[in-house]
N, C-alpha and C positions, 0 to 999 in steps of 0.2 A: 515492436520487436520482442520486448520482454513478455507481453501478454500472449502473443502467439506462441512463444517458447513455453510459457507456463501451461497453456492448454495442451500442447503437444507432449509435455512431460508427465501428465497425469497417467496413472496406471490404467490398464484395461478394466479394472473394477468399475470405473465410471462409465456411464452409458455412451454408446457411439455418437449420439447427437452432440454430446458435450465435447468429446475428443475431436470431432470434426467441425466445431463451431468457433474456431479461433478467429476467423475474420470478423464475426459479429462482436465477440468480446473485445478484440483489439480496437474496433471502431468505437465502442462504448467506453473504453478506457480513457479516452480523451475528454469525455463529457464533464467530469468533475472540474477540469480547468475552464471549460466553456461556461460553467455555472458561475464563475467568478467574474461576472460582467457588471460593470458600473451602471448599465441601463436597467438592471434588475436589482435595485438596492436591498430589497428584503432577502433575496437569494444570496447575494454576495456576502451579506452580513452574517448569515449562518454557515455558508459554505467555506469561506476563506480559512477559518481556524481549523477546519477538518484536515488540512494539509500539512500541519507541522506540530511540533511540540518543542517549546523552548525550555530545555531541561534545566538550564541554569536558573531560571526564574522560580523554580520550585524548591530551591535551597536544600536539596538532598532528601526531600520528603518521599516516602514510599508511595507510589501511585496506587490509588484504590482500584478495585476491579471493575467498577461501573461508573458511567458518565456522571450521574448526579452526585455520587459520593465525591468524585473529583471536583465538581463545581463547589461543593461545600468546603473541600480542602482549599481551593483557591480563595474563597471568601476569608477563611481563617488566616491564610498567608498574606492577605491584602493584595492579591494578584487578580487581574482581570483575565478570565478564561479566554476572551477574544485575543489577548496578547500572548498568553502562555501556550495556547493551542490545544487541540483535542484529538490529534492524529491516532493514537492507539485505540481510542474508543470507536473511531470511524472504521478501523480495520476489524475490530471485534464484531461490531453491529452489522457490517455488511457480510461478514462470514456467516453470521446467523440468519441474515436475510436470504442469502443463497441457500442455506440449509432448509429453510421453510419452503422455498421454491422447489428444491430437490424433493422434499416430501410430497409436494403436489405431483411432481413427475412420477414418483413411485406409485401413486394412486391412479393417475391419468396419463400413462406414458405415450398415448397417441395424440394428445392435445397439443397442437403446434404452438399455440400461444404460451403454454407453460414452458415448453422448450426454449422459445425465444426469450421469455422472461429470465430464465436461468442464465442465458448468455449475457443479457444486459447487466444483471446483477454481478456476474463474474467480471465484467469489464470495470464496473465501479469499484469492486473490491480490489482488483488488480492495481488500479491507480493508487489507492491509499497504501496498499502493501508495498508497492515499489517506491513510493515517496519515502517510506520509513527506512528503506535500504539505501537511501541517498543521505549521507550523514548531515549535509547542510540543512535538511528539513528538521533537524533535532536540536538546533542551537540558535542562540541569539545572534551569533556571528554568521548569519545565513547569506549576507551580501557583503562580506568582508569583515575583518576584525573591528569591533566597536572601538571607538576612541575612548580615552580616559573620561571624557564627558558624556559617554553613552551614545554618541552619534555613529551612524553607519556610513561607511565610505561609498556605499552603493556601487561596489565593484561588480565586475562581470563574472566573478568566480562561480556563482550559483548556476548561471546559464551555461558556463563551460562544463560544469560537472553534469548537469542535466542532459546536455547534448552529447555526452561522451559515447553513449551506447550507439547512437547513430553514426557518429564520426568514426567509430571503430568498425562500422559496417558488419556488425555481428549478425550471424544467421540464426534464426529461431530454432531450426531443426538441430543445428549443431549445439546450441545452448541446452536444448531439451535433453540431448543424449548424454550430457555431462553433469547431471544433478541427481541427487538421491531424494526422492519424495517420500515423506512419512506423515502420517496423521498425528495430530497433537492430542495427547490425552487430556490436557487442560488448556483451554484456548487462551485466556488472558495471560497466564504466566508465560506461555510460549511467545506471545506477542511482546510482552515486556522484556523477555530475554533477548529477543531479536533486536528490539529497540536499543538495549544496552550495548549489544555487540556493534551496532552501527554507530552509536554515539561516540564510542571510544576512538573512532576513526576520523573525527573532526580534525584533529591536529595533523593527521597524515594528509588530508585534503589540502591543508594550508602549506604543508611542506612541498606539495606538488604544484602550488599555485602558479608559479612562473612557467611551468611546463604544460599546464592543462590545455593550452591552445594547440599543442602538438600531440595529436593522437598517436603519432609514430614513435614517440618517446617510449623506450622499453618500460620505464617505471610507470608512466601514465597508462599505457596499454595493459600492463599487468594488473594495475589497480582497477581499471575500468572493467576488464574481463572478470575479475574476481567479484566485483560488486554486481555485475550482470548475472553471474551464476547464482549468487546468494539471492538476488531478487527473484529470479526464476524459480529457484528451489522453494523459497518462502511462499510465493504466490501459489505454486502448484500444491504445496503442502496444505495451505489453507483451503484450496479446492477439495482436496481429499478429505480434510477434516470436516468440511461442510457436508460432503456426501455421507460420511459415516454418521454424523449427527442426525442427518435426515431420516435415517432408519429408526430413530427413537422418538420422532416427532409425531404426535397425534393431532390430526387436523379436526376442526370442529365439525359436528354432524350436519350443520346447515350448509356446509360448503359444497357447491356443485361446479364442476369445471367441464362438463360434457358439452 
C-alpha cells in the first residue's frame, strides 16, 4: 500500500515508466523480509540488521554518515552491529543504488531491463524507508518493553503496528494525494532527521498498546494514518532525491547497456 502510494506521489519530473511502475515496486518491497530466511543462513545473517536501529544501545552517540564509520563506532562502544542494527545505512545505500540505476536510464531510456531494475531497487528502498517510519524498528523495546533484567516479553505489539496500514484499508491514491514530496539537499542528514522524528514516537505507540488491535479507535486510526502519510512522503522524497542525484552521476566509459 505504502509503496504504491509513494510511486504515485512522485512528481511528473520522474519518467513515466517509474510513475506507472508501482506494481513492480510494491511486489519487490516485500523481498527484504523474504531474505530473512533461516534456510539461507548467510543471507539472514547480513539482512536482518538492515531492518532496525536500536537507538538506546548507542548511548546518545551521534551516528556517522557512512556504514563502516558506524561499525567502528560500535566497536568503540562495545556494541555488536548485528544487535544495534544498520537501518539508516540501508536507506542511504539503496537510495544511491537507485540513483545509479536512474543514471543508466538517462543514457539508455529505451532499455527495458534498466527500467525493470529501477523498479526493483525502488521496492527495496521503500521497504527500509518505511521500516524507519515505524517507531518500533528504532528501539530495543520492539516486541514489548524490556523487563528490568533485559528480557523481552515478545508481545504482539510490533505485529499490530506493522499491520495497521492494512487494517485501516488505506488507499494508495488517496495517500499519494495528501503528501508533499521534496528532494533532500543532503541525503544522510535527512535520513537521520526522519529517524529522530520517528524514534520520539516510541512512547506514543506504547500509550496506544491496548488499543492497537482496534483500527476503528479514533486515536489508533489517526496515528496510523499519520504514520502512513509520513512513510509515503519520505519514500517518495527519496525517489525524487535519487532521480535528482542521477543527473550528476557519470557512468564508466566501458559500460554498455544496448
